N, C-alpha and C positions, 0 to 999 in steps of 0.2 A: 504494500500500500504506500509506503513512504516514497518509493521510486516514482510511482504514478503521481502522487501529490507534488513531488519535486518537479516533475515534468510540467505540470500545469502551472506551478508557481513561476518557473523560469519563463514560461510563455505569457505570463500575466493573464491567464485564461480564467474566466469565471466558470465555476463548476457547480454541478448539482450533486448532492450527496444524500445518502440515507444514513442517519445518525441515531445511535442508541443512547438515550440520556441516562442520567443517574438513577432514574426511577424505573428503568427498563422499557420505556416507551420509545418507539421509533418515530422519527420525524424526517420530512424531506426538507432540506435546506439548500438554498442557492447562496454561494459564498465566493468572495474574492480572497485568496490566500495572501496574507501579509508577511507571515514569517513561519518557518518550521524550526523547531528547536534542534539543537545539535544532537540531542539524545534520541531524536525521532519519536518522542512521546506526545508532544503537544503541537498544535497548530493555531496560530493567531490568524483571525480572518474577519472580514466584514460580512455580516450575515444580513442578506436582503430581506429575509422573512421577519427578522426582529428589528431591522434598521438600526443596528448597533454592532459594535466590535465585540467579538466573542473569542474565547479560547476553547478549543475542542481537543479531547483526548483522541489521539490517532487510533488507538486500539478500539475505540467505539465507532469508528467510521466503517460502515458495512459495505458501501459501494460508492463509487464516484464515476462521473461522466461529464463531458463538457456541457455547459448549459446552452440550450438552443436559443439562438437569437439574442444573446447577451454578449457584450464585450466590455473589457475593463477600461477602455479608453474613454 
């Protein structure tokens, strides 16, 4: 997963992801990756669903794909 996230980060590509939250609920998020930590455990991103900056646990990201019709520019 970290390689895939790094690829999207380097391309500054907005992604859609399925995320498992701390309560065990899944959610669909559209995010722009801002930073991946050196240990490969956390990802800072701007979340368009919440209109806020968030930190996501990479282990809880279940799937990622490029977001259709969205660009970071």
